[in-house]
Each structure stands twice: as C-alpha cells, then as structure tokens.
N, C-alpha and C positions, 0 to 999 in steps of 0.2 A: 505492499499498501503505499501510497507516497505520502508526502508530507502536510497537502490538504486533504488528504480522504482520512489520517491520522486525528487530526487537528477537530474533522467532520463527529469523526465516535467520539472524539474527547466531548464536544459540545453536547451529542446525540442521549450520551450519558448523564453528562449533568441535567440537560432536561427533565432523564427520565429517573431519576432519585435524587430529587431538589427537598425530598423527606426524609432521607437517610443522612449521613454522615459521610463527606466525601474526604478523604486526606489523599493530598497534593501526592503522594509517593501511588496509588492506586490510578488516579487519571494518569499521571507517569509511565505506568505500566500500559495501561489501554494504548497509549500513544508510541510503544515503540522506544521511547528516550531515558534518559539517565535527567533524575529532578531539574540537577542544572540546568540541564541543553534543552529539558521542555519547558520551564518558570522564563527563559529567554526568548525560545520560538514561540511560546504562546503570547507574550508580552508584543513581543514586534509586529506578531499578526492581527490582533486585536484590540492593543492599543490600554487594555487593562491585564490586571494579572489576574490569573487561574482563580484565587480566593474572591473577589472582589466580580469577578464574573459572575459566578455559582450565587453571591451575596445578592446582584442583581435582579439575578433570574429568580432568585428567594421571592425577593421583595414583589416585582410584575405579578406572579402566580399570588402575590399573597392580595394585592390588589384586585385581583380577578375576584379571588375569593370573598372579598371583603364586599366589592360590587355584585356579587353574588347574594347577597344577605347572610354570611356567615360571623361571628360573630370573635370582634377583632383578640380575643384573650386567647380559641380555641383557634385562630389563623397563625397566630406568633407561634406558638406551642406547634404548632402541626410541620412550621416549616423553618423549626432549629432554636427558636431567641427561649430564651429562660426566665424572660420576664416581660410586660406588656410597657412595661418603660421602657426595656432596652430596644425593644421593637420601635416603641414611636420615636424615640430619637433616630433612628438609624432610618424608617423611613421616610421623616421631615427631612432628613439628611439627603436623602435622595431624591424626593418630590417634592419639598418644597410645604411641605403641606400637612399636617396629624392625618392617621387613620380614621381619628374620631370623625374629623372634617368631613376625610369624603365617606362617611357613613351618613353622617347629615344629610349629607348634599343626596347620598344616592336615596334618602328616606322622602327628602321632601323635591325631590324629582317624581319622583312615583305618585307622591299626592299630586302634583300638580298632573301627570298624565289622569287622574281620573277625576279630577276638578273643572270646574264652569270658570273658578279663576287662573287657570292654568296662563292662558295666554296674559292675564293682568302684573301676576307674578311672575312668568318666566321668560316674557319677551317686552317687560317693560311701562307696559301699556295699561 
C-alpha cells in the first residue's frame, strides 16, 4: 500500500473507533511506519497532529449527537471526556460556543418549526 493508502486506512480506523481509546502506537502499526516517522508524515499531510485530528473528529461527532438530542454529559462520556467541564472547555475552544448553547439553539429552532411565531423569531420579522 502506498503512503496515501496508509493514511486513509488510519483515518478510517480513527473514524470507526472514536468511542474507544486510540494510541499512537496502534495507528503507526496500521500505517506500517515507526511512531516517529508516522507522526511527522501525518502532520505534513494533514496539518495537525494525529491526536488533534482524533480529538476534532470526536468533537464533530459529539456535536452531531447533541444536535440529535442526546444529553451533553452522556455525549462527553461516550467520546472519552472524563468530565462535563473538560468537554465544555474543549468544545468551546474548537467551535467558539458551548455545547449548552448548541443544545439551547436546537430546542429554540425545533420550537420555531412547530410554531406560527417562527417567522417573527427566526427571520427577524
């Protein structure tokens, strides 16, 4: 397998195992490189470190779960955060708003879809 194929295999593995603990050694073995070479290769191709990439993918999946109506603390635990506050800080740093604000906006938008006042509230009229 070529370098791009190896990286694609790693990216697929990360996406399939977001709820599990992922180690650098494990990913380097999948790619078929030493940890040292793999980390540099990954950073050169993806512009982020391997663990930053995995963290961002977890946050994106967590965002999708929260939008689907799942509880914030359950989502945080599912994707490996040990506390609500740690998840909130990381989420806020990545997206610029808290998961509770996302949850509130989801509730408001669902209310707007089911209400006659949706045009006044959502469209500013």
